[in-house]
C-alpha positions as CSV (number, residue, x, y, z in Angstrom):
1,M,130.0,127.4,101.1
2,K,127.3,129.3,103.0
3,I,125.0,127.2,105.2
4,F,122.1,127.7,107.6
5,N,122.4,126.8,111.3
6,K,118.8,125.9,111.9
7,I,115.7,125.6,109.7
8,L,112.0,125.2,110.6
9,I,110.0,122.8,108.4
10,A,106.6,124.3,108.0
11,N,105.0,121.0,107.1
12,R,104.2,117.5,108.4
13,G,104.4,113.9,107.4
14,E,106.8,112.3,104.9
15,I,108.0,115.6,103.3
16,A,109.0,117.0,106.7
17,V,110.9,113.8,107.5
18,R,112.5,113.9,104.1
19,I,113.8,117.5,104.5
20,M,115.1,116.7,108.0
21,R,117.1,113.8,106.6
22,T,119.0,116.0,104.2
23,A,119.3,118.8,106.7
24,K,120.9,116.4,109.2
25,E,123.4,115.3,106.5
26,M,124.3,118.9,105.9
27,G,124.8,119.5,109.6
28,I,121.8,121.8,109.9
29,K,119.5,121.6,113.0
30,T,115.8,121.3,112.4
31,V,112.6,122.5,114.1
32,A,109.2,120.8,113.7
33,V,105.8,122.4,114.1
34,Y,102.8,120.2,114.8
35,S,99.1,120.2,115.6
36,A,98.0,118.3,118.7
37,V,96.8,115.3,116.7
38,D,100.3,115.0,115.3
39,K,102.1,115.0,118.7
40,D,103.3,111.4,118.3
41,S,104.2,111.8,114.6
42,L,107.5,110.8,113.1
43,H,108.4,114.3,112.0
44,V,108.0,115.4,115.6
45,Q,110.4,112.6,116.7
46,K,113.0,113.2,114.1
47,A,113.4,117.0,114.6
48,D,115.9,118.5,117.0
49,E,113.1,120.6,118.4
50,A,109.3,120.4,118.1
51,W,106.7,123.1,118.9
52,C,102.9,122.5,119.1
53,I,101.0,125.3,117.3
54,G,97.4,124.3,117.9
55,Q,94.8,121.6,118.0
56,Q,93.7,120.2,114.5
57,E,92.2,123.0,112.4
58,L,94.6,123.7,109.5
59,S,93.8,127.4,109.7
60,E,95.1,127.4,113.3
61,T,98.1,125.2,112.7
62,Y,99.9,124.4,109.4
63,L,98.3,127.3,107.6
64,N,98.8,129.8,110.5
65,I,101.6,132.1,109.2
66,D,101.8,134.2,112.4
67,K,102.3,131.2,114.6
68,I,104.9,129.6,112.4
69,I,106.9,132.8,112.1
70,E,106.7,133.3,115.9
71,V,108.0,129.8,116.5
72,A,110.8,130.2,114.0
73,S,111.9,133.5,115.7
74,H,111.8,132.1,119.2
75,A,113.7,129.0,118.1
76,G,116.4,131.0,116.5
77,C,115.8,129.7,113.0
78,D,117.5,131.5,110.1
79,A,115.4,129.7,107.4
80,I,112.1,128.0,106.9
81,H,111.4,125.2,104.4
82,P,107.7,124.9,103.5
83,G,107.8,121.4,101.8
84,Y,104.9,121.1,99.4
85,G,101.2,122.0,100.0
86,F,100.1,124.2,102.8
87,L,102.0,127.5,102.6
88,A,104.6,126.4,100.0
89,E,103.2,128.6,97.3
90,N,101.8,131.4,99.4
91,P,103.5,134.8,98.7
92,K,102.2,136.2,102.0
93,F,104.2,133.6,103.8
94,V,107.3,134.5,101.8
95,E,106.7,138.2,102.7
96,A,106.3,137.3,106.4
97,C,109.6,135.4,106.3
98,E,111.3,138.4,104.7
99,K,109.8,140.8,107.3
100,A,111.0,138.6,110.1
101,G,114.5,138.3,108.7
102,I,114.1,134.6,108.0
103,T,115.1,133.0,104.7
104,F,112.3,131.3,102.8
105,I,113.7,128.1,101.2
106,G,111.9,128.5,97.9
107,P,111.4,131.0,95.1
108,G,110.7,134.7,95.6
109,T,107.2,136.3,95.7
110,Q,107.3,137.3,92.0
111,P,107.5,133.8,90.4
112,I,105.1,132.5,93.0
113,Q,102.5,135.1,92.2
114,L,103.1,134.9,88.5
115,M,103.1,131.1,88.1
116,G,100.9,130.3,91.1
117,N,97.9,131.7,89.2
118,K,97.1,129.5,86.3
119,I,95.5,132.3,84.3
120,Q,98.5,134.6,84.5
121,A,100.9,131.6,84.0
122,R,99.2,130.6,80.7
123,K,99.4,134.1,79.4
124,F,103.1,134.3,80.4
125,A,103.9,131.0,78.6
126,K,102.0,132.0,75.5
127,E,104.1,135.3,75.3
128,L,107.2,133.1,75.4
129,G,106.0,131.1,72.5
130,V,105.3,127.9,74.5
131,P,102.1,126.2,73.2
132,I,98.9,126.3,75.4
133,T,95.4,125.1,75.1
134,D,92.5,127.5,74.5
135,G,90.7,128.7,77.5
136,I,88.7,131.6,79.0
137,T,88.6,133.3,82.4
138,G,86.0,135.3,84.3
139,S,83.3,135.1,86.9
140,P,81.2,131.9,87.1
141,K,78.4,133.9,85.4
142,Q,80.7,135.0,82.6
143,L,82.2,131.5,82.2
144,L,78.7,130.0,82.1
145,K,77.7,132.5,79.4
146,N,80.8,132.0,77.2
147,A,81.4,128.2,77.7
148,H,79.8,127.4,74.4
149,T,82.9,128.9,72.6
150,I,85.0,126.0,73.8
151,P,84.5,122.5,72.4
152,L,83.4,119.8,74.9
153,P,84.6,118.3,77.1
154,I,85.6,121.3,79.2
155,L,88.1,121.3,82.0
156,V,87.2,123.5,85.0
157,K,90.1,124.4,87.2
158,A,91.0,126.4,90.3
159,A,93.2,129.3,89.2
160,A,95.3,129.1,92.3
161,G,95.1,125.3,92.5
162,G,97.6,122.4,92.4
163,G,97.9,118.7,93.1
164,G,94.8,117.9,91.2
165,K,92.6,119.8,93.6
166,G,89.7,121.9,92.3
167,M,89.6,120.2,88.8
168,R,86.6,118.7,87.1
169,I,85.6,117.6,83.6
170,V,82.3,118.7,82.2
171,H,80.8,116.7,79.3
172,H,77.4,118.4,79.2
173,L,76.8,122.1,79.5
174,D,73.8,121.4,81.7
175,D,76.2,120.3,84.4
176,L,78.5,123.4,84.2
177,E,76.7,125.7,86.6
178,Q,76.9,123.3,89.5
179,V,80.5,122.3,88.7
180,L,81.6,126.0,88.6
181,E,80.0,126.6,92.0
182,A,81.6,123.5,93.6
183,T,85.1,124.2,92.0
184,S,85.0,127.8,93.2
185,R,84.1,126.8,96.7
186,E,86.7,124.1,96.8
187,A,89.4,126.5,95.5
188,K,88.5,129.1,98.1
189,N,88.6,126.5,100.8
190,Y,92.0,124.9,99.8
191,F,93.9,127.9,98.3
192,G,92.2,131.0,99.8
193,D,91.2,132.0,96.2
194,G,87.9,131.1,94.6
195,S,89.0,132.2,91.1
196,I,88.5,129.6,88.3
197,Y,88.9,129.2,84.6
198,I,87.9,126.8,81.9
199,E,89.8,125.3,79.0
200,Q,89.4,122.7,76.3
201,Y,90.2,119.2,77.7
202,I,92.7,117.4,75.5
203,E,91.5,113.9,74.7
204,E,93.9,111.0,75.6
205,P,96.5,113.3,77.1
206,R,99.7,112.4,78.8
207,H,100.9,114.4,81.8
208,I,104.7,115.0,81.6
209,E,106.6,117.4,83.8
210,F,110.1,118.8,83.9
211,Q,112.1,119.3,87.1
212,V,113.9,122.7,87.1
213,I,116.1,124.4,89.6
214,G,117.7,127.9,89.6
215,D,119.8,130.1,91.8
216,N,120.0,133.8,92.6
217,F,122.7,134.3,89.9
218,G,120.5,133.6,86.8
219,N,121.5,130.0,86.4
220,V,118.7,127.5,85.6
221,V,118.9,123.8,84.7
222,H,116.4,121.1,84.2
223,L,116.8,117.5,85.5
224,F,114.7,115.9,82.8
225,E,111.1,114.7,82.9
226,R,108.7,112.6,84.9
227,E,105.8,110.8,83.3
228,C,102.8,111.4,85.5
229,T,100.1,110.1,83.3
230,I,98.7,107.4,85.7
231,Q,96.2,109.4,87.8
232,R,92.9,109.0,89.5
233,R,90.7,112.1,90.2
234,Y,93.5,114.2,88.6
235,Q,95.8,113.0,91.4
236,K,99.0,111.3,90.3
237,I,99.5,107.8,91.7
238,I,102.4,106.4,89.6
239,E,105.2,108.5,88.2
240,E,108.3,107.3,86.3
241,S,111.5,108.6,84.8
242,P,112.5,108.7,82.0
243,S,109.2,109.0,80.2
244,P,108.7,106.0,77.9
245,T,106.8,108.4,75.6
246,L,109.2,111.1,74.6
247,T,111.7,111.0,71.8
248,P,115.1,112.6,72.4
249,E,114.1,115.5,70.2
250,I,110.9,116.2,72.0
251,R,112.6,115.8,75.4
252,K,115.2,118.4,74.4
253,E,112.5,120.8,73.1
254,M,110.4,120.4,76.3
255,G,113.4,120.8,78.6
256,E,114.4,124.0,76.8
257,A,110.9,125.4,77.1
258,A,110.8,124.6,80.9
259,V,114.2,126.3,81.4
260,A,113.0,129.3,79.3
261,I,110.0,129.7,81.5
262,A,112.0,129.4,84.7
263,K,114.7,131.9,83.6
264,K,112.2,134.5,82.4
265,T,110.5,134.5,85.9
266,G,113.9,134.8,87.6
267,Y,113.3,131.4,89.3
268,N,115.7,130.7,92.1
269,S,114.7,127.4,93.7
270,A,113.4,123.9,92.8
271,G,110.2,123.8,90.8
272,T,108.3,121.9,88.1
273,V,107.0,122.9,84.7
274,E,104.1,120.7,83.7
275,F,102.9,119.8,80.2
276,L,100.1,117.9,78.5
277,V,101.2,115.9,75.6
278,D,98.8,114.6,73.0
279,K,99.0,111.4,70.9
280,N,101.0,113.2,68.2
281,L,103.6,114.3,70.8
282,R,102.4,117.9,70.6
283,F,102.9,119.4,74.0
284,Y,101.0,122.2,75.8
285,F,102.0,124.2,78.9
286,L,99.8,123.2,81.8
287,E,101.2,125.0,84.9
288,M,104.3,125.6,87.0
289,N,104.5,124.4,90.6
290,T,106.8,126.8,92.4
291,R,107.8,124.3,95.1
292,I,109.4,120.9,95.5
293,Q,107.1,118.2,94.2
294,V,105.7,115.1,95.9
295,E,107.4,113.0,93.2
296,H,110.8,114.6,93.3
297,P,112.5,111.3,94.5
298,V,111.9,109.8,91.0
299,T,114.2,112.4,89.6
300,E,116.7,111.9,92.4
301,M,116.9,108.1,91.7
302,V,117.8,108.6,88.0
303,T,120.0,111.7,88.3
304,G,121.7,111.0,91.6
305,V,121.0,114.7,92.7
306,D,119.7,115.5,96.1
307,L,117.2,118.2,95.2
308,I,116.5,119.2,98.8
309,A,120.2,119.8,99.3
310,E,120.5,121.9,96.2
311,Q,117.4,123.8,97.2
312,I,118.8,124.6,100.6
313,S,122.2,125.5,99.2
314,V,120.7,127.9,96.7
315,A,118.5,129.5,99.4
316,A,121.6,130.1,101.5
317,G,123.1,132.2,98.7
318,N,125.3,129.7,96.9
319,K,125.5,129.2,93.2
320,L,123.9,126.2,91.6
321,S,126.4,123.4,91.6
322,L,124.7,121.7,88.6
323,K,125.6,122.2,84.9
324,Q,123.2,121.1,82.2
325,K,125.9,119.3,80.3
326,D,126.8,117.2,83.3
327,L,123.2,116.0,84.0
328,F,121.9,112.7,82.6
329,Q,119.3,110.0,83.3
330,R,120.6,106.6,84.5
331,G,118.3,103.6,84.5
332,H,114.6,103.9,85.2
333,A,112.7,104.7,88.4
334,I,109.0,104.3,89.3
335,E,107.2,105.9,92.2
336,C,104.0,104.5,93.6
337,R,102.0,106.6,96.0
338,I,100.5,104.6,98.8
339,Y,97.1,106.0,99.9
340,A,94.7,105.2,102.7
341,E,91.8,104.7,100.3
342,D,89.4,102.0,99.1
343,P,89.7,101.4,95.3
344,E,86.6,99.2,95.5
345,N,84.6,102.1,97.0
346,D,85.4,104.7,94.3
347,F,88.8,105.4,96.0
348,M,87.0,106.8,99.1
349,P,89.6,107.9,101.7
350,S,90.0,105.2,104.4
351,P,91.1,106.8,107.7
352,G,91.4,104.6,110.8
353,T,93.9,102.7,112.9
354,M,96.4,100.4,111.4
355,T,97.0,97.0,113.1
356,Y,100.3,96.3,111.3
357,Y,102.7,98.3,109.1
358,R,105.6,96.8,107.2
359,Q,107.7,98.7,104.5
360,P,109.6,96.9,101.8
361,K,113.4,97.0,102.0
362,G,116.2,96.2,99.7
363,E,118.6,97.5,97.2
364,N,117.2,100.2,94.9
365,I,114.0,100.5,97.0
366,R,113.3,103.9,98.7
367,V,110.3,104.6,100.9
368,D,109.6,108.2,101.9
369,S,107.0,108.0,104.7
370,G,105.8,109.9,107.7
371,I,105.4,106.7,109.7
372,E,107.6,103.8,110.7
373,K,105.0,101.6,112.5
374,A,101.2,101.1,112.7
375,V,99.5,104.4,113.5
376,T,96.1,106.1,113.2
377,I,95.5,107.8,109.9
378,H,93.4,110.9,110.6
379,S,90.8,112.4,108.3
380,F,92.1,115.9,108.7
381,F,94.9,115.5,106.2
382,D,95.7,114.1,102.7
383,P,95.3,110.3,102.6
384,M,98.8,109.7,101.2
385,I,100.7,107.4,103.6
386,S,104.0,107.2,101.7
387,K,105.9,107.1,98.4
388,M,107.6,103.9,97.3
389,V,110.3,104.5,94.7
390,V,112.1,101.6,92.9
391,W,115.0,101.8,90.5
392,G,115.9,99.3,87.7
393,A,118.5,99.3,84.9
394,T,115.6,99.2,82.5
395,R,111.9,100.1,82.6
396,K,111.0,96.4,82.5
397,E,113.3,95.7,85.5
398,A,111.9,98.7,87.3
399,I,108.3,97.5,86.8
400,E,109.2,94.0,88.0
401,N,111.1,95.3,91.0
402,S,108.2,97.6,91.9
403,I,105.6,94.7,91.7
404,G,107.8,92.7,94.1
405,A,108.2,95.6,96.5
406,L,104.5,96.2,96.6
407,E,104.0,92.5,97.5
408,D,106.2,93.2,100.5
409,Y,104.4,96.3,101.5
410,V,101.9,95.3,104.2
411,I,99.3,97.5,105.9
412,H,96.5,96.1,108.0
413,G,93.5,97.7,109.6
414,I,92.7,100.2,106.9
415,R,92.0,100.1,103.2
416,T,94.9,101.0,100.9
417,N,95.6,101.1,97.1
418,I,98.6,98.8,97.3
419,S,96.9,95.9,95.4
420,Y,95.5,98.4,92.9
421,L,98.9,99.8,92.1
422,S,100.3,96.4,91.6
423,E,97.6,95.5,89.1
424,V,98.3,98.8,87.2
425,L,102.0,97.9,86.9
426,Q,101.1,94.4,85.6
427,H,98.5,95.7,83.1
428,K,99.4,95.1,79.4
429,A,98.6,98.7,78.5
430,F,100.9,100.1,81.1
431,I,103.7,97.7,80.2
432,K,103.3,98.7,76.5
433,N,102.9,102.4,77.4
434,Q,99.5,102.6,75.8
435,I,98.1,104.9,78.4
436,S,96.5,108.3,79.0
437,T,95.4,110.3,82.0
438,K,92.1,108.4,81.6
439,F,93.8,105.0,82.1
440,C,92.3,104.4,85.6
441,D,88.8,105.4,84.5
442,E,88.9,103.2,81.5
443,H,90.4,100.2,83.2
444,S,89.0,100.5,86.7
445,N,86.6,97.6,86.6
446,E,89.2,95.4,84.9
447,L,91.8,96.3,87.6
448,L,89.4,95.6,90.4
449,K,88.5,92.3,88.9
450,A,92.3,91.5,88.6
451,I,92.7,92.2,92.4
452,K,90.0,89.6,93.1
453,E,91.6,87.1,90.7
454,A,95.0,87.7,92.5
455,H,93.3,86.6,95.8
456,K,92.2,83.4,94.1
457,Q,95.8,82.6,93.2
458,V,96.3,81.9,96.9
459,P,95.0,78.5,97.8
460,G,91.6,79.0,99.4
461,E,92.3,77.0,102.5
462,L,95.8,78.5,103.2
463,P,94.8,81.8,105.0
464,V,92.8,80.0,107.8
465,L,95.4,77.2,108.0
466,V,98.1,79.7,108.5
467,M,96.1,81.7,111.1
468,T,95.4,78.5,113.0
469,L,99.1,77.5,113.0
470,H,100.1,81.0,114.1
471,A,97.6,81.0,116.9
472,L,98.8,77.6,118.2
473,N,102.3,78.9,118.4
474,L,101.4,82.2,119.9
475,S,103.2,81.4,123.2
476,Q,106.6,81.5,121.3
477,F,106.4,85.3,120.8
478,S,103.6,86.5,123.2
479,K,103.5,87.2,126.9
480,A,100.0,85.9,126.8
481,G,101.2,82.3,126.8
482,N,99.6,79.4,125.1
483,I,96.5,80.3,123.0
484,W,94.3,78.0,125.1
485,E,95.5,79.6,128.3
486,Q,94.5,82.9,126.7
487,I,91.1,81.6,126.0
488,G,90.8,80.4,129.6
489,Y,89.9,76.7,129.0
490,W,91.2,73.5,127.5
491,R,89.8,71.3,124.8
492,H,90.5,67.7,124.1
493,Q,90.1,68.5,120.4
494,I,91.5,71.8,119.2
495,V,89.1,73.6,116.9
496,L,89.3,77.2,115.7
497,S,86.5,78.9,113.8
498,F,86.8,81.7,111.3
499,S,84.3,83.6,109.2
500,D,84.4,86.1,106.4
501,N,81.6,87.8,104.5
502,E,80.7,84.6,102.7
503,E,81.1,81.6,105.0
504,T,82.3,80.1,108.4
505,T,85.2,77.7,108.4
506,S,86.2,75.4,111.3
507,V,89.8,74.1,111.5
508,R,90.5,71.0,113.6
509,L,94.0,69.9,114.6
510,V,94.2,66.2,114.3
511,Y,97.9,65.4,114.4
512,R,101.2,67.1,115.3
513,N,104.7,65.8,114.9
514,G,107.3,68.4,115.7
515,K,106.9,71.1,113.0
516,E,104.5,69.1,110.9
517,Y,100.7,69.6,111.5
518,T,97.7,67.9,110.1
519,F,94.4,69.7,110.1
520,T,90.9,69.0,108.8
521,M,88.3,71.4,107.4
522,G,85.1,69.6,106.7
523,K,85.9,66.3,105.1
524,E,89.3,67.5,103.7
525,E,92.7,66.9,105.4
526,Y,95.7,69.2,105.0
527,Q,99.4,68.9,105.9
528,I,101.4,72.0,106.6
529,I,104.9,72.5,108.0
530,L,105.9,75.4,110.3
531,M,109.2,76.8,109.2
532,D,109.5,80.0,111.3
533,A,107.2,82.5,113.1
534,D,107.2,85.7,115.1
535,K,104.5,88.1,116.5
536,N,103.3,89.2,113.1
537,S,104.6,86.8,110.5
538,I,104.9,83.1,109.8
539,Q,106.7,81.0,107.2
540,V,105.2,77.7,106.2
541,S,105.5,75.0,103.6
542,F,102.2,73.9,102.0
543,N,101.8,71.6,99.0
544,G,105.5,71.7,98.3
545,K,105.6,75.5,98.2
546,S,107.0,78.0,100.7
547,Y,104.8,80.9,101.9
548,T,105.4,83.9,104.1
549,A,102.3,85.4,105.7
550,Y,101.8,88.5,107.8
551,L,99.1,88.6,110.5
552,S,97.5,91.1,112.9
553,A,94.2,91.7,114.7
554,D,92.3,94.8,115.8
555,S,90.6,95.6,119.1
556,K,87.3,94.3,117.8
557,G,88.6,90.9,117.0
558,I,89.0,91.2,113.3
559,H,92.1,89.3,112.0
560,Y,94.1,90.3,108.9
561,I,96.4,88.0,107.0
562,T,98.5,88.9,103.9
563,V,99.9,86.2,101.6
564,D,101.7,86.9,98.3
565,G,100.5,90.5,98.5
566,A,96.8,89.5,98.9
567,T,95.1,90.5,102.2
568,F,92.3,88.6,103.7
569,K,90.1,89.5,106.7
570,Y,88.4,87.1,109.1
571,K,86.6,87.1,112.4
572,R,87.7,84.6,115.0
573,N,84.5,83.0,116.3
574,D,86.0,80.9,119.1
575,I,87.5,83.7,121.1
576,L,85.6,86.9,120.2
577,D,82.8,88.3,122.3
578,S,79.4,88.8,120.8
579,S,79.9,92.3,119.6
580,E,80.1,92.7,115.9
581,V,82.5,94.8,113.9
582,A,81.0,98.3,113.6
583,A,79.3,98.6,110.3
584,S,80.8,101.1,107.9
585,A,78.9,104.4,107.9
586,G,76.2,104.7,105.3
587,S,72.4,104.7,105.1
588,S,69.9,102.5,106.7
589,D,66.1,102.5,107.1
590,N,65.7,102.3,103.3
591,G,68.3,105.1,102.8
592,N,66.5,107.6,105.0
593,N,68.9,107.6,107.9
594,L,72.1,109.2,106.5
595,F,75.5,109.2,108.1
596,A,78.9,110.5,107.0
597,P,81.0,108.1,104.8
598,M,84.0,108.9,107.0
599,P,85.0,111.4,109.7
600,G,85.0,114.9,108.3
601,K,83.7,118.4,108.4
602,V,80.3,119.6,107.1
603,I,81.0,122.5,104.7
604,K,77.6,123.0,103.1
605,I,73.9,122.2,103.8
606,N,71.6,122.6,100.8
607,V,68.3,121.8,102.4
608,K,65.9,122.8,105.2
609,E,63.7,120.8,107.5
610,G,60.3,120.2,105.9
611,E,61.7,120.5,102.4
612,E,60.8,117.9,99.8
613,V,63.8,116.6,97.8
614,K,64.1,114.3,94.8
615,R,66.1,111.2,94.4
616,G,69.8,112.1,93.9
617,A,69.5,115.6,95.4
618,I,72.7,116.7,97.2
619,L,71.5,117.3,100.8
620,L,74.9,118.4,102.2
621,V,78.6,118.2,101.6
622,V,81.1,116.6,104.0
623,E,84.8,117.4,103.5
624,A,87.3,114.7,104.5
625,M,91.0,114.1,103.6
626,K,90.9,117.1,101.1
627,M,87.9,115.7,99.2
628,E,84.3,116.8,99.1
629,N,81.7,114.0,99.6
630,N,78.1,114.6,98.5
631,I,75.4,113.2,100.8
632,V,72.5,112.5,98.5
633,A,68.9,111.4,98.9
634,A,68.3,107.8,97.9
635,S,64.7,108.4,96.9
636,N,62.1,111.2,96.8
637,S,61.7,112.2,100.4
638,I,61.0,114.9,103.0
639,V,63.7,116.3,105.2
640,E,62.4,115.5,108.6
641,K,65.5,116.5,110.7
642,I,68.9,118.0,110.1
643,N,71.3,117.1,113.0
644,V,74.4,119.0,112.0
645,A,75.5,122.5,111.2
646,E,77.9,123.9,108.7
647,G,81.5,123.8,110.1
648,E,80.7,120.9,112.4
649,M,83.1,118.0,112.7
650,V,81.3,114.7,112.4
651,D,82.2,111.0,112.8
652,T,80.8,108.0,111.0
653,D,78.3,107.3,113.8
654,K,76.8,110.8,113.7
655,Q,73.4,110.9,112.0
656,L,73.5,113.8,109.6
657,V,70.0,113.9,108.1
658,L,66.8,112.0,108.7
659,L,64.5,111.7,105.7
660,G,60.8,110.8,105.7
661,N,58.5,109.4,103.0
662,T,56.8,112.0,100.8
663,K,53.1,112.5,101.2
664,K,51.0,110.4,98.9
């Protein structure tokens, strides 16, 4: 068997770590590249060598073909694995590898160019007899002129896009012009190609994709399907395999269509053929991703195949070791994507510094992540933190196991979608497979309400009791000593004070007998038993039930506690200084003093100083974590001052625009 000696991973985060794991098992040395902000990242630590290729701009680092090729050559690499995203589907990168005499672990330029452009790919699939939806291409002006020929709603897509980026639905033709402009700009920014096209949007669609892999000898197989219907903003958040939707007959038909497409392109690596499936189980070709997918572990869990190992082996010149007749699905696997985002704030990305990080562990639980401990999540990159994949003998078991694993997944200091994912898995419609790609939109309010109800299932007094108990026993696992020594004074009566957004609570210790404690809050008295504790966790018995809680605090004195998967946030009043937690960025002064919603980059300014604007007008656009955020006027106003320029990096404390009242 042919094998590489050393490969460079032209990526970062969890996929870089994932590739390194398989490479190590295969006896291959690895080289990491990283931007300065990633110098302490896990993929840098896990590699045999690591080379810094710039500061933070993607164009200077992970998208810099010349630098990456230069590092690979100097490091003596005989191959480069691109992972997904960044340069994974860039034919110029493949050509640069070939010119340097370095093997690109992925398909050749022909399938990338053909299938990487959605317009060409649709035409190609149609010629093969694979069903497609009706659509038209052209310049934004031509699309605007001819859009009336397609029934509403219309899906606007980046021709060279992927991963849900550059996609928008238009329900009214009056909105199309602005959407075409934004989509084209976003496509140019992310993919280097501003081409767009429009097509009819299938109502109540399911998104189902087939994993394929081929070699250089004309062999292609599929490894069955993944149901990717649960999405928000066209970004998959839960995937599962097998699909609970497909019949054996439709599965066979779709698999054969996927293989036919891959074979006709001469496909020689791991890739994914994606379909939309309507309520009558009619399927339509959507696109082909010519790379390893984010959700590939779902397939690995049910087929037992290491797709990265096969991908590397094929690139090294070996024949595919897989035969279609030998492949089958075993059990059921579900993947949950863990994002740094706030579901209660329209899934706005939530960069920041974690105060605690704990991954679930156990049999049939796999977490692919780019971190192992609490770190800072930067706004320069995609907000995905990790992928949690759980296997079960049946779909019911996989769902139950996934819910339990999410309860054990604890992240403090930033907002995440963990609770949201848990509520999706528990929703009756999901359990009954009565879903479409609009599931999150249709059930968002219901899911957010369920998160709040889940918090109410934890006894209201328990979080502050547990925090008090943990604080009193801090000396057991902290060099700081007894909590009262840390404060710097003693009290005859121990009282701790906590406040959240709604009220302040004082907890008084009135009695202690070994591990048994009695506290009072107001006129009520509570007994609680300490069972075990360490720096960030505590086990207690309360009202005859055992609880495990996880605790942490940030540098501003905000304390976090997670009980039964529900996370609470409190301020410690008795030991904090007078400084308040920095308010989240937003508007003040009646909405006239505008700030960025998160750290990011100003990519467009639509107004000038002295200009009158109407309520809802888009003043400027800030890009953060691969998402455009419109900064809008809250009322009819005059632009008094613009404090930023296009291309400028801004933080949440940077005033962007100052608006004044219109003349009366």
